[in-house]
mmCIF file of the N, C-alpha and C atoms, coordinates in Angstrom:
data_MODEL
# 
_entry.id   MODEL 
# 
loop_
_atom_site.group_PDB 
_atom_site.id 
_atom_site.type_symbol 
_atom_site.label_atom_id 
_atom_site.label_alt_id 
_atom_site.label_comp_id 
_atom_site.label_asym_id 
_atom_site.label_entity_id 
_atom_site.label_seq_id 
_atom_site.pdbx_PDB_ins_code 
_atom_site.Cartn_x 
_atom_site.Cartn_y 
_atom_site.Cartn_z 
_atom_site.occupancy 
_atom_site.B_iso_or_equiv 
_atom_site.pdbx_formal_charge 
_atom_site.auth_seq_id 
_atom_site.auth_comp_id 
_atom_site.auth_asym_id 
_atom_site.auth_atom_id 
_atom_site.pdbx_PDB_model_num 
ATOM 1   N N  . UNK A 1 1  ? -4.657  -12.378 19.959  1.00 0.00 ? 1  UNK A N  1 
ATOM 2   C CA . UNK A 1 1  ? -3.457  -11.571 19.908  1.00 0.00 ? 1  UNK A CA 1 
ATOM 3   C C  . UNK A 1 1  ? -2.466  -12.203 20.353  1.00 0.00 ? 1  UNK A C  1 
ATOM 4   N N  . UNK A 1 2  ? -1.173  -12.251 19.903  1.00 0.00 ? 2  UNK A N  1 
ATOM 5   C CA . UNK A 1 2  ? -0.178  -13.030 20.314  1.00 0.00 ? 2  UNK A CA 1 
ATOM 6   C C  . UNK A 1 2  ? 1.066   -12.108 20.901  1.00 0.00 ? 2  UNK A C  1 
ATOM 7   N N  . UNK A 1 3  ? 1.428   -12.566 22.092  1.00 0.00 ? 3  UNK A N  1 
ATOM 8   C CA . UNK A 1 3  ? 2.703   -11.845 22.584  1.00 0.00 ? 3  UNK A CA 1 
ATOM 9   C C  . UNK A 1 3  ? 3.949   -12.299 22.201  1.00 0.00 ? 3  UNK A C  1 
ATOM 10  N N  . UNK A 1 4  ? 4.794   -11.279 21.659  1.00 0.00 ? 4  UNK A N  1 
ATOM 11  C CA . UNK A 1 4  ? 6.090   -11.710 21.127  1.00 0.00 ? 4  UNK A CA 1 
ATOM 12  C C  . UNK A 1 4  ? 7.135   -11.359 22.174  1.00 0.00 ? 4  UNK A C  1 
ATOM 13  N N  . UNK A 1 5  ? 8.235   -12.157 22.242  1.00 0.00 ? 5  UNK A N  1 
ATOM 14  C CA . UNK A 1 5  ? 9.400   -11.835 23.159  1.00 0.00 ? 5  UNK A CA 1 
ATOM 15  C C  . UNK A 1 5  ? 10.145  -10.727 22.725  1.00 0.00 ? 5  UNK A C  1 
ATOM 16  N N  . UNK A 1 6  ? 10.199  -10.350 21.472  1.00 0.00 ? 6  UNK A N  1 
ATOM 17  C CA . UNK A 1 6  ? 11.040  -9.229  20.947  1.00 0.00 ? 6  UNK A CA 1 
ATOM 18  C C  . UNK A 1 6  ? 10.285  -8.679  19.629  1.00 0.00 ? 6  UNK A C  1 
ATOM 19  N N  . UNK A 1 7  ? 10.862  -7.335  19.410  1.00 0.00 ? 7  UNK A N  1 
ATOM 20  C CA . UNK A 1 7  ? 10.373  -6.791  18.042  1.00 0.00 ? 7  UNK A CA 1 
ATOM 21  C C  . UNK A 1 7  ? 10.866  -7.858  16.949  1.00 0.00 ? 7  UNK A C  1 
ATOM 22  N N  . UNK A 1 8  ? 12.008  -8.133  16.950  1.00 0.00 ? 8  UNK A N  1 
ATOM 23  C CA . UNK A 1 8  ? 12.514  -9.051  15.964  1.00 0.00 ? 8  UNK A CA 1 
ATOM 24  C C  . UNK A 1 8  ? 11.642  -10.306 15.644  1.00 0.00 ? 8  UNK A C  1 
ATOM 25  N N  . UNK A 1 9  ? 11.319  -10.935 16.580  1.00 0.00 ? 9  UNK A N  1 
ATOM 26  C CA . UNK A 1 9  ? 10.410  -11.913 16.593  1.00 0.00 ? 9  UNK A CA 1 
ATOM 27  C C  . UNK A 1 9  ? 8.985   -11.677 15.891  1.00 0.00 ? 9  UNK A C  1 
ATOM 28  N N  . UNK A 1 10 ? 8.474   -10.520 16.113  1.00 0.00 ? 10 UNK A N  1 
ATOM 29  C CA . UNK A 1 10 ? 7.304   -10.046 15.568  1.00 0.00 ? 10 UNK A CA 1 
ATOM 30  C C  . UNK A 1 10 ? 7.260   -9.472  14.200  1.00 0.00 ? 10 UNK A C  1 
ATOM 31  N N  . UNK A 1 11 ? 8.559   -9.059  13.716  1.00 0.00 ? 11 UNK A N  1 
ATOM 32  C CA . UNK A 1 11 ? 8.676   -8.366  12.525  1.00 0.00 ? 11 UNK A CA 1 
ATOM 33  C C  . UNK A 1 11 ? 8.094   -9.246  11.279  1.00 0.00 ? 11 UNK A C  1 
ATOM 34  N N  . UNK A 1 12 ? 8.405   -10.476 11.264  1.00 0.00 ? 12 UNK A N  1 
ATOM 35  C CA . UNK A 1 12 ? 8.061   -11.340 10.006  1.00 0.00 ? 12 UNK A CA 1 
ATOM 36  C C  . UNK A 1 12 ? 6.313   -11.550 10.104  1.00 0.00 ? 12 UNK A C  1 
ATOM 37  N N  . UNK A 1 13 ? 5.727   -11.909 11.234  1.00 0.00 ? 13 UNK A N  1 
ATOM 38  C CA . UNK A 1 13 ? 4.366   -11.962 11.146  1.00 0.00 ? 13 UNK A CA 1 
ATOM 39  C C  . UNK A 1 13 ? 3.517   -10.673 10.858  1.00 0.00 ? 13 UNK A C  1 
ATOM 40  N N  . UNK A 1 14 ? 4.259   -9.599  11.321  1.00 0.00 ? 14 UNK A N  1 
ATOM 41  C CA . UNK A 1 14 ? 3.443   -8.301  11.034  1.00 0.00 ? 14 UNK A CA 1 
ATOM 42  C C  . UNK A 1 14 ? 3.862   -7.987  9.470   1.00 0.00 ? 14 UNK A C  1 
ATOM 43  N N  . UNK A 1 15 ? 4.904   -8.144  8.994   1.00 0.00 ? 15 UNK A N  1 
ATOM 44  C CA . UNK A 1 15 ? 5.089   -7.883  7.593   1.00 0.00 ? 15 UNK A CA 1 
ATOM 45  C C  . UNK A 1 15 ? 4.249   -8.657  6.643   1.00 0.00 ? 15 UNK A C  1 
ATOM 46  N N  . UNK A 1 16 ? 3.920   -10.043 7.076   1.00 0.00 ? 16 UNK A N  1 
ATOM 47  C CA . UNK A 1 16 ? 3.018   -10.834 6.327   1.00 0.00 ? 16 UNK A CA 1 
ATOM 48  C C  . UNK A 1 16 ? 1.552   -10.308 6.444   1.00 0.00 ? 16 UNK A C  1 
ATOM 49  N N  . UNK A 1 17 ? 1.149   -9.973  7.651   1.00 0.00 ? 17 UNK A N  1 
ATOM 50  C CA . UNK A 1 17 ? 0.010   -9.328  7.681   1.00 0.00 ? 17 UNK A CA 1 
ATOM 51  C C  . UNK A 1 17 ? -0.272  -8.027  6.850   1.00 0.00 ? 17 UNK A C  1 
ATOM 52  N N  . UNK A 1 18 ? 0.670   -7.209  6.948   1.00 0.00 ? 18 UNK A N  1 
ATOM 53  C CA . UNK A 1 18 ? 0.487   -6.030  6.077   1.00 0.00 ? 18 UNK A CA 1 
ATOM 54  C C  . UNK A 1 18 ? 0.467   -6.278  4.649   1.00 0.00 ? 18 UNK A C  1 
ATOM 55  N N  . UNK A 1 19 ? 1.197   -7.168  4.206   1.00 0.00 ? 19 UNK A N  1 
ATOM 56  C CA . UNK A 1 19 ? 1.279   -7.628  2.810   1.00 0.00 ? 19 UNK A CA 1 
ATOM 57  C C  . UNK A 1 19 ? -0.019  -8.161  2.365   1.00 0.00 ? 19 UNK A C  1 
ATOM 58  N N  . UNK A 1 20 ? -0.606  -9.107  3.260   1.00 0.00 ? 20 UNK A N  1 
ATOM 59  C CA . UNK A 1 20 ? -2.011  -9.608  3.038   1.00 0.00 ? 20 UNK A CA 1 
ATOM 60  C C  . UNK A 1 20 ? -2.973  -8.420  2.910   1.00 0.00 ? 20 UNK A C  1 
ATOM 61  N N  . UNK A 1 21 ? -2.816  -7.503  3.912   1.00 0.00 ? 21 UNK A N  1 
ATOM 62  C CA . UNK A 1 21 ? -3.889  -6.279  3.784   1.00 0.00 ? 21 UNK A CA 1 
ATOM 63  C C  . UNK A 1 21 ? -3.681  -5.574  2.597   1.00 0.00 ? 21 UNK A C  1 
ATOM 64  N N  . UNK A 1 22 ? -2.485  -5.175  2.168   1.00 0.00 ? 22 UNK A N  1 
ATOM 65  C CA . UNK A 1 22 ? -2.193  -4.425  0.811   1.00 0.00 ? 22 UNK A CA 1 
ATOM 66  C C  . UNK A 1 22 ? -2.588  -5.153  -0.385  1.00 0.00 ? 22 UNK A C  1 
ATOM 67  N N  . UNK A 1 23 ? -2.248  -6.491  -0.470  1.00 0.00 ? 23 UNK A N  1 
ATOM 68  C CA . UNK A 1 23 ? -2.378  -7.215  -1.713  1.00 0.00 ? 23 UNK A CA 1 
ATOM 69  C C  . UNK A 1 23 ? -3.758  -8.006  -1.847  1.00 0.00 ? 23 UNK A C  1 
ATOM 70  N N  . UNK A 1 24 ? -4.381  -8.424  -0.763  1.00 0.00 ? 24 UNK A N  1 
ATOM 71  C CA . UNK A 1 24 ? -5.644  -9.259  -0.925  1.00 0.00 ? 24 UNK A CA 1 
ATOM 72  C C  . UNK A 1 24 ? -6.927  -8.796  -0.377  1.00 0.00 ? 24 UNK A C  1 
ATOM 73  N N  . UNK A 1 25 ? -6.681  -7.817  0.476   1.00 0.00 ? 25 UNK A N  1 
ATOM 74  C CA . UNK A 1 25 ? -8.111  -7.408  1.344   1.00 0.00 ? 25 UNK A CA 1 
ATOM 75  C C  . UNK A 1 25 ? -8.630  -6.276  0.579   1.00 0.00 ? 25 UNK A C  1 
ATOM 76  N N  . UNK A 1 26 ? -9.781  -6.399  0.044   1.00 0.00 ? 26 UNK A N  1 
ATOM 77  C CA . UNK A 1 26 ? -10.417 -5.277  -0.759  1.00 0.00 ? 26 UNK A CA 1 
ATOM 78  C C  . UNK A 1 26 ? -11.298 -4.574  0.198   1.00 0.00 ? 26 UNK A C  1 
ATOM 79  N N  . UNK A 1 27 ? -11.306 -3.207  -0.224  1.00 0.00 ? 27 UNK A N  1 
ATOM 80  C CA . UNK A 1 27 ? -11.820 -2.047  0.712   1.00 0.00 ? 27 UNK A CA 1 
ATOM 81  C C  . UNK A 1 27 ? -13.111 -1.441  -0.169  1.00 0.00 ? 27 UNK A C  1 
ATOM 82  N N  . UNK A 1 28 ? -14.192 -1.457  0.516   1.00 0.00 ? 28 UNK A N  1 
ATOM 83  C CA . UNK A 1 28 ? -15.264 -0.876  -0.066  1.00 0.00 ? 28 UNK A CA 1 
ATOM 84  C C  . UNK A 1 28 ? -15.130 0.645   -0.405  1.00 0.00 ? 28 UNK A C  1 
ATOM 85  N N  . UNK A 1 29 ? -14.317 1.152   0.457   1.00 0.00 ? 29 UNK A N  1 
ATOM 86  C CA . UNK A 1 29 ? -14.007 2.769   0.096   1.00 0.00 ? 29 UNK A CA 1 
ATOM 87  C C  . UNK A 1 29 ? -13.128 2.869   -1.146  1.00 0.00 ? 29 UNK A C  1 
ATOM 88  N N  . UNK A 1 30 ? -12.415 1.869   -1.454  1.00 0.00 ? 30 UNK A N  1 
ATOM 89  C CA . UNK A 1 30 ? -11.581 1.841   -2.863  1.00 0.00 ? 30 UNK A CA 1 
ATOM 90  C C  . UNK A 1 30 ? -12.318 1.273   -3.883  1.00 0.00 ? 30 UNK A C  1 
ATOM 91  N N  . UNK A 1 31 ? -13.595 1.190   -3.936  1.00 0.00 ? 31 UNK A N  1 
ATOM 92  C CA . UNK A 1 31 ? -14.387 0.516   -4.946  1.00 0.00 ? 31 UNK A CA 1 
ATOM 93  C C  . UNK A 1 31 ? -14.061 -1.043  -5.062  1.00 0.00 ? 31 UNK A C  1 
ATOM 94  N N  . UNK A 1 32 ? -13.886 -1.587  -3.779  1.00 0.00 ? 32 UNK A N  1 
ATOM 95  C CA . UNK A 1 32 ? -13.558 -2.985  -3.739  1.00 0.00 ? 32 UNK A CA 1 
ATOM 96  C C  . UNK A 1 32 ? -12.296 -3.384  -4.313  1.00 0.00 ? 32 UNK A C  1 
ATOM 97  N N  . UNK A 1 33 ? -11.390 -2.391  -4.458  1.00 0.00 ? 33 UNK A N  1 
ATOM 98  C CA . UNK A 1 33 ? -9.997  -2.792  -4.853  1.00 0.00 ? 33 UNK A CA 1 
ATOM 99  C C  . UNK A 1 33 ? -9.087  -3.041  -3.614  1.00 0.00 ? 33 UNK A C  1 
ATOM 100 N N  . UNK A 1 34 ? -8.034  -3.756  -3.973  1.00 0.00 ? 34 UNK A N  1 
ATOM 101 C CA . UNK A 1 34 ? -7.045  -3.747  -2.722  1.00 0.00 ? 34 UNK A CA 1 
ATOM 102 C C  . UNK A 1 34 ? -6.390  -2.447  -2.736  1.00 0.00 ? 34 UNK A C  1 
ATOM 103 N N  . UNK A 1 35 ? -5.578  -2.329  -1.513  1.00 0.00 ? 35 UNK A N  1 
ATOM 104 C CA . UNK A 1 35 ? -4.875  -0.992  -1.477  1.00 0.00 ? 35 UNK A CA 1 
ATOM 105 C C  . UNK A 1 35 ? -3.725  -0.967  -2.537  1.00 0.00 ? 35 UNK A C  1 
ATOM 106 N N  . UNK A 1 36 ? -2.976  -2.027  -2.831  1.00 0.00 ? 36 UNK A N  1 
ATOM 107 C CA . UNK A 1 36 ? -2.225  -2.054  -3.986  1.00 0.00 ? 36 UNK A CA 1 
ATOM 108 C C  . UNK A 1 36 ? -2.818  -1.636  -5.225  1.00 0.00 ? 36 UNK A C  1 
ATOM 109 N N  . UNK A 1 37 ? -3.989  -2.361  -5.646  1.00 0.00 ? 37 UNK A N  1 
ATOM 110 C CA . UNK A 1 37 ? -4.533  -1.906  -6.863  1.00 0.00 ? 37 UNK A CA 1 
ATOM 111 C C  . UNK A 1 37 ? -4.920  -0.504  -7.032  1.00 0.00 ? 37 UNK A C  1 
ATOM 112 N N  . UNK A 1 38 ? -5.526  0.077   -5.950  1.00 0.00 ? 38 UNK A N  1 
ATOM 113 C CA . UNK A 1 38 ? -5.782  1.476   -5.989  1.00 0.00 ? 38 UNK A CA 1 
ATOM 114 C C  . UNK A 1 38 ? -4.470  2.360   -6.227  1.00 0.00 ? 38 UNK A C  1 
ATOM 115 N N  . UNK A 1 39 ? -3.464  2.117   -5.415  1.00 0.00 ? 39 UNK A N  1 
ATOM 116 C CA . UNK A 1 39 ? -2.197  2.870   -5.513  1.00 0.00 ? 39 UNK A CA 1 
ATOM 117 C C  . UNK A 1 39 ? -1.406  2.644   -6.865  1.00 0.00 ? 39 UNK A C  1 
ATOM 118 N N  . UNK A 1 40 ? -1.334  1.509   -7.397  1.00 0.00 ? 40 UNK A N  1 
ATOM 119 C CA . UNK A 1 40 ? -0.725  1.462   -8.556  1.00 0.00 ? 40 UNK A CA 1 
ATOM 120 C C  . UNK A 1 40 ? -1.487  1.979   -9.733  1.00 0.00 ? 40 UNK A C  1 
ATOM 121 N N  . UNK A 1 41 ? -2.943  2.013   -9.630  1.00 0.00 ? 41 UNK A N  1 
ATOM 122 C CA . UNK A 1 41 ? -3.726  2.661   -10.660 1.00 0.00 ? 41 UNK A CA 1 
ATOM 123 C C  . UNK A 1 41 ? -3.438  4.082   -10.778 1.00 0.00 ? 41 UNK A C  1 
ATOM 124 N N  . UNK A 1 42 ? -3.141  4.734   -9.599  1.00 0.00 ? 42 UNK A N  1 
ATOM 125 C CA . UNK A 1 42 ? -2.949  6.061   -9.524  1.00 0.00 ? 42 UNK A CA 1 
ATOM 126 C C  . UNK A 1 42 ? -1.571  6.565   -10.009 1.00 0.00 ? 42 UNK A C  1 
ATOM 127 N N  . UNK A 1 43 ? -0.622  5.582   -10.100 1.00 0.00 ? 43 UNK A N  1 
ATOM 128 C CA . UNK A 1 43 ? 0.789   6.092   -10.446 1.00 0.00 ? 43 UNK A CA 1 
ATOM 129 C C  . UNK A 1 43 ? 0.764   6.778   -11.614 1.00 0.00 ? 43 UNK A C  1 
ATOM 130 N N  . UNK A 1 44 ? 0.254   6.348   -12.791 1.00 0.00 ? 44 UNK A N  1 
ATOM 131 C CA . UNK A 1 44 ? 0.404   7.014   -14.130 1.00 0.00 ? 44 UNK A CA 1 
ATOM 132 C C  . UNK A 1 44 ? -0.072  8.534   -13.937 1.00 0.00 ? 44 UNK A C  1 
ATOM 133 N N  . UNK A 1 45 ? -1.072  8.888   -13.262 1.00 0.00 ? 45 UNK A N  1 
ATOM 134 C CA . UNK A 1 45 ? -1.510  10.226  -13.232 1.00 0.00 ? 45 UNK A CA 1 
ATOM 135 C C  . UNK A 1 45 ? -0.684  10.941  -12.247 1.00 0.00 ? 45 UNK A C  1 
ATOM 136 N N  . UNK A 1 46 ? -0.122  10.349  -11.150 1.00 0.00 ? 46 UNK A N  1 
ATOM 137 C CA . UNK A 1 46 ? 0.851   11.070  -10.427 1.00 0.00 ? 46 UNK A CA 1 
ATOM 138 C C  . UNK A 1 46 ? 2.080   11.439  -11.086 1.00 0.00 ? 46 UNK A C  1 
ATOM 139 N N  . UNK A 1 47 ? 2.616   10.570  -11.986 1.00 0.00 ? 47 UNK A N  1 
ATOM 140 C CA . UNK A 1 47 ? 3.728   10.747  -12.760 1.00 0.00 ? 47 UNK A CA 1 
ATOM 141 C C  . UNK A 1 47 ? 3.556   11.888  -13.759 1.00 0.00 ? 47 UNK A C  1 
ATOM 142 N N  . UNK A 1 48 ? 2.513   11.896  -14.391 1.00 0.00 ? 48 UNK A N  1 
ATOM 143 C CA . UNK A 1 48 ? 2.078   12.947  -15.267 1.00 0.00 ? 48 UNK A CA 1 
ATOM 144 C C  . UNK A 1 48 ? 1.925   14.192  -14.675 1.00 0.00 ? 48 UNK A C  1 
ATOM 145 N N  . UNK A 1 49 ? 1.370   14.393  -13.608 1.00 0.00 ? 49 UNK A N  1 
ATOM 146 C CA . UNK A 1 49 ? 1.287   15.558  -12.716 1.00 0.00 ? 49 UNK A CA 1 
ATOM 147 C C  . UNK A 1 49 ? 2.690   16.104  -12.352 1.00 0.00 ? 49 UNK A C  1 
ATOM 148 N N  . UNK A 1 50 ? 3.638   15.208  -11.968 1.00 0.00 ? 50 UNK A N  1 
ATOM 149 C CA . UNK A 1 50 ? 4.867   15.462  -11.630 1.00 0.00 ? 50 UNK A CA 1 
ATOM 150 C C  . UNK A 1 50 ? 5.771   16.056  -12.919 1.00 0.00 ? 50 UNK A C  1 
ATOM 151 N N  . UNK A 1 51 ? 5.440   15.414  -13.946 1.00 0.00 ? 51 UNK A N  1 
ATOM 152 C CA . UNK A 1 51 ? 6.104   15.990  -15.352 1.00 0.00 ? 51 UNK A CA 1 
ATOM 153 C C  . UNK A 1 51 ? 5.622   17.197  -15.657 1.00 0.00 ? 51 UNK A C  1 
ATOM 154 N N  . UNK A 1 52 ? 4.416   17.529  -15.639 1.00 0.00 ? 52 UNK A N  1 
ATOM 155 C CA . UNK A 1 52 ? 3.716   18.781  -15.866 1.00 0.00 ? 52 UNK A CA 1 
ATOM 156 C C  . UNK A 1 52 ? 4.225   19.912  -14.852 1.00 0.00 ? 52 UNK A C  1 
ATOM 157 N N  . UNK A 1 53 ? 4.451   19.703  -13.567 1.00 0.00 ? 53 UNK A N  1 
ATOM 158 C CA . UNK A 1 53 ? 4.845   20.695  -12.671 1.00 0.00 ? 53 UNK A CA 1 
ATOM 159 C C  . UNK A 1 53 ? 6.273   20.916  -13.084 1.00 0.00 ? 53 UNK A C  1 
ATOM 160 N N  . UNK A 1 54 ? 7.056   20.017  -13.276 1.00 0.00 ? 54 UNK A N  1 
ATOM 161 C CA . UNK A 1 54 ? 8.419   20.043  -13.617 1.00 0.00 ? 54 UNK A CA 1 
ATOM 162 C C  . UNK A 1 54 ? 8.707   20.854  -14.827 1.00 0.00 ? 54 UNK A C  1 
ATOM 163 N N  . UNK A 1 55 ? 7.866   20.709  -15.895 1.00 0.00 ? 55 UNK A N  1 
ATOM 164 C CA . UNK A 1 55 ? 7.892   21.442  -17.128 1.00 0.00 ? 55 UNK A CA 1 
ATOM 165 C C  . UNK A 1 55 ? 7.636   22.959  -16.850 1.00 0.00 ? 55 UNK A C  1 
ATOM 166 N N  . UNK A 1 56 ? 6.617   23.231  -15.890 1.00 0.00 ? 56 UNK A N  1 
ATOM 167 C CA . UNK A 1 56 ? 6.275   24.585  -15.582 1.00 0.00 ? 56 UNK A CA 1 
ATOM 168 C C  . UNK A 1 56 ? 7.247   25.400  -14.702 1.00 0.00 ? 56 UNK A C  1 
ATOM 169 N N  . UNK A 1 57 ? 8.091   24.672  -14.201 1.00 0.00 ? 57 UNK A N  1 
ATOM 170 C CA . UNK A 1 57 ? 8.939   25.256  -13.213 1.00 0.00 ? 57 UNK A CA 1 
ATOM 171 C C  . UNK A 1 57 ? 10.122  26.226  -14.033 1.00 0.00 ? 57 UNK A C  1 
# 
């Protein structure tokens, strides 16, 4: 673990780590997909559900 002098100094390394986790690290709980793959695969069904709810209102 690295100690940073300030939050600003830590911002880029943390952002890079989170991007790596979301884009490259596969998860067994997501059927070995990355978090991005799992999220973007769900978007069409989320949009469809929102449209259906909007039309029902």
